[in-house]
N, C-alpha and C positions, 0 to 999 in steps of 0.2 A: 526557446520552446519551438518545437516543430508541430504543426497542426493548424487547421483552419476552422475556426469556430464562428458561427454567425451570431449576431447581436442577440437574437432570440434565444439561442442556446446559453449564452452568457447570462442572460436575464433568468432563464429557467434554472440554471445552476445557482444563481444568487438567491432566488426564492426558495429553492429546495433546502439550502443550508441556512436560511434565515429562520427556519422552524426551530423550536426548542429541542435540541438533541440531548439525550440523556443516556446514562448507563442502563443496559438492559439485562445483561447476563454475563457470567464468567464460566468457562469450561476448562477443566484440567484433564479431561478424558473424553473420548468419543461418546461414552455412555451418558455423559452429562451435557451434551450439546442440546440446545433448544430445538423444538420441532422445525422442520424445514418449511418455510413459507416466504412468499415474496421473493425479492432479489437480494442476494448478498454480494458485497464486494469486500475484498480483504486487502490489507496492507502488510507486505512482507519485506524483510530486509535484514541486513546484518545488525547485530547489537549496536546501539547508539547511532544508527543511521538517521534517526529523526522521525520515526513513525508517529509517536505520540504527539510530538510538536506539530506535525503536519495535520493530524486529525483535529487538534485543537484549533489550528488556523482555519481549516475547512469549515468547522462548525461554529466559528466565532465564540469559542469557549476557551478560557484561559487554562482551565484545569480539568476538562472533561476526561482526557486520557492522562494518566500519570506520567510525568517526565522525570528523568534522572540522568545524572552524568555517569552513573554506575552501569556498565553493560550488564544486561540480564535482569533488569527491573521487572519487565513484563514477562510473566512465566505461565500465563494462561491465554486462552483465546477469549478476548474481551469484546463483547457485542454492544453496539450503540444503535439507537434508532430515535426517530422523531415522531413515532406513531403512524408512519406511512408504510409503504411496501418495501422500502429500502432499509437494509441493515448494513452497518459498517463493522468490520471485524479487525481488531488490532491484534496481530499475531506476535508471539514471542520472537525475539531476535535470534538469529542463528550465528554461528561462529563463536568468537571469544565472548565469555560472560563471566562475571564475578560470582560464580555459584559452583557448587560441587558438580563434578563431571556426570555423576549419575542423574542429577536433576536436569542438567543440560540435555543429556541423552533422552530423557523422558519427554521434555517439551519439543525437542527436535523431531522425535517420532510422532508426536501429536500433530505437528505441523504437516508432515507428509501424509499422515492418515487422513487428516481433514481435507487436504487437497484432492485426494483420491475418492473420497466418499460423500462429497456434499453436492448433490445434484442441482441445487439452486445457487451455487456459487458461480456468478456470471463473469467476474473478472478479478484477477489479482494484480494489484499495482505493486511492482517490485521496486523498492526504493534503493537507489544507489547514491552514495555520497559523492558529490561532484568533485570533491578534493582528491578522491582516491580512484574513482572509476570502478569498473568491474574487477572483482578479486576471485581467487580460487574458491573462497568460501561460498560464492554465489552459485557455483556449478550445481550443487545439490538441489537447490530450489528449482533451478531451470530444468533439471532432469525430471524432477517430480511433476512439474507443470506440463512438460512435454509428454510424459507417460500418461498423465491424466487428461491430456488434451484440454486443459483449462486455458482460456484466453487470458493473456497477461500483457501488461504494458509497463515500460520503464518510466519511473519518475526520478529525475535527478533532484537531490536535496542539497541545501546549504550552498546554493549557487552564488549567494552574495559573498561567500568567503573565498572565491577564486577569481583570478583576473580573467577578463573577457577572452583572451587568446587561449588560456588554459581550459576555459569552459568549452570553447569551440572544439578543441582537441578531444576533450572528453566526450562530447556529443558525437563527433565523427567516429571515434573508436567504438563507442557503444552501438552506434547505428550499424557499423560493419559487423559487429558480433551478432546483432539481432537478425541479420540477413540469413544466418544459419539456423534460425529457430522458427519453424513454420507456425507454431502456435502463438508466437509473439505478435501483438497488435502493432501495426506500423506507427511510427511517430513517437517522439520522446518528449515528455513533459518536463519542463525545467522550472523548479520552484525554490522559493526561500520562505520558510515559515517566519523568519525574522522581519523581512521587508514586505512580505505579502506578494512578492513577484510570482506569477504563474498560478496563484491560487484561483482566480476567476476562471482560468482556462481548465484547470483540473476539475473544478465544479461543473463546468460546461461539458467536459468529457463524460462525467458521471451522469449528468442529466441526459446526454445523448444516448448513453448506454441504456438508461432506464426507459427512454422513449422507444428504443429498438426492441426492448423486451416486452413492450406493450403494457 
């Protein structure tokens, strides 16, 4: 993990996610989105990158977000909150999915429309599988994030499944790619939902963001 978090930010993140997080809303279209209020953060990534598992690890809930080995299980924008001013959004995966192409096209269009039209969306965490690194399928989301000028940060997932040298190579390659993206937040968060590695730092990053937003 790259980044520097103070103990008070680690503790603020722990407290934030110790609250009882619950499902709040599901949207399959822009018209069905909940009213904009507070701060929203979203988790984006290729299908099966581990978004739902990461949200479960963050919130200390085993089944808050539905997980599946089948790519394309999440097909709506799923909102979670704990009664505060922060909402977490689990976005449908992009790229390959075990679903009809027309359905994939629909939720892919929803992802891009949401990124362009959500004024209270403060940051998107783009999840990248540490075993594979950045792929061509990621270009579309980065293009939309750049066009919408939405702050975003890379989170590597499944770090426990790669050797240390391979992980360092993935971090270096990803850092080099980020240098070309002005809307990208510096620093890469390295996580494992299985071991819990990097989860306190991700919570701290979110707590820091919320503090900056007042």
